[in-house]
C-alpha positions as CSV (number, residue, x, y, z in Angstrom):
1,M,-20.5,-37.6,-5.6
2,G,-17.7,-37.2,-3.0
3,Y,-15.3,-36.2,-5.7
4,L,-17.6,-33.4,-6.8
5,I,-18.0,-32.1,-3.3
6,V,-14.3,-32.1,-2.7
7,G,-13.7,-30.4,-6.0
8,V,-16.2,-27.6,-5.3
9,G,-14.6,-27.1,-1.8
10,G,-11.2,-27.1,-3.3
11,A,-12.1,-24.5,-6.0
12,L,-13.5,-22.2,-3.3
13,G,-10.6,-22.7,-1.0
14,S,-8.0,-21.9,-3.6
15,V,-9.7,-18.7,-4.6
16,V,-10.0,-17.6,-1.0
17,R,-6.3,-18.5,-0.4
18,F,-5.3,-16.4,-3.4
19,A,-7.4,-13.4,-2.4
20,I,-6.3,-13.3,1.3
21,G,-2.7,-14.1,0.5
22,R,-2.4,-11.4,-2.2
23,R,-4.2,-8.8,0.0
24,L,-2.0,-9.4,3.0
25,S,1.2,-9.5,1.0
26,E,0.3,-6.2,-0.8
27,T,-0.4,-4.4,2.5
28,S,2.6,-5.7,4.3
29,N,6.1,-4.3,3.9
30,S,7.7,-7.4,5.4
31,W,10.3,-9.5,3.8
32,M,8.4,-12.5,5.0
33,P,5.4,-13.9,3.0
34,V,2.8,-12.7,5.6
35,G,-0.1,-13.8,3.5
36,T,1.0,-17.4,3.2
37,F,1.9,-17.5,6.9
38,F,-1.5,-16.2,7.9
39,V,-3.4,-18.5,5.6
40,N,-1.5,-21.6,6.7
41,I,-2.0,-20.9,10.4
42,S,-5.6,-19.9,10.1
43,G,-6.3,-23.0,8.0
44,A,-4.7,-25.3,10.6
45,V,-6.8,-23.7,13.3
46,L,-10.0,-24.0,11.3
47,L,-9.3,-27.7,10.5
48,G,-8.8,-28.3,14.2
49,V,-12.2,-26.6,14.9
50,I,-13.9,-28.6,12.2
51,S,-12.4,-31.9,13.6
52,A,-13.3,-31.0,17.2
53,I,-17.0,-30.3,16.5
54,G,-17.2,-33.6,14.7
55,L,-18.4,-32.8,11.2
56,S,-18.9,-35.9,9.2
57,G,-20.0,-37.0,5.8
58,N,-20.4,-34.5,3.0
59,M,-19.8,-31.4,5.2
60,Y,-16.4,-32.7,6.2
61,L,-15.6,-33.5,2.6
62,L,-16.6,-30.0,1.5
63,L,-15.0,-28.0,4.3
64,G,-12.2,-30.2,5.6
65,E,-10.9,-32.1,2.6
66,G,-11.9,-29.7,-0.1
67,F,-11.9,-26.1,1.1
68,L,-9.2,-26.3,3.8
69,G,-7.2,-28.8,1.7
70,A,-6.8,-26.2,-1.1
71,Y,-6.7,-23.3,1.3
72,T,-3.7,-24.6,3.2
73,T,-1.8,-26.0,0.2
74,F,1.8,-26.6,1.1
75,S,3.2,-25.9,-2.4
76,T,2.8,-22.1,-2.0
77,F,4.6,-22.3,1.3
78,M,7.5,-24.2,-0.2
79,Y,7.7,-21.9,-3.2
80,E,7.8,-18.8,-1.1
81,G,10.2,-20.4,1.4
82,F,12.6,-21.3,-1.4
83,N,12.5,-17.8,-2.8
84,L,13.4,-16.4,0.7
85,F,16.7,-18.4,0.5
86,K,17.6,-17.1,-2.9
């Protein structure tokens, strides 16, 4: 059951990351990937909040492991960072 909960959270987190990242990048005229920067910082803060309030069990699996795990994926950051060096 835990795998399903993490999977649902991950699916939602990745869609939200894509939507926010794309929207911020389209509206920004910066050379820096603003969308990825915002998503990673906000995800780190949200994970800190979730940890501080002490969610446990299935809610932590859904929000912490699943949603925020996909929301703050490091691969997009590395991909865009590598493209900045090109």
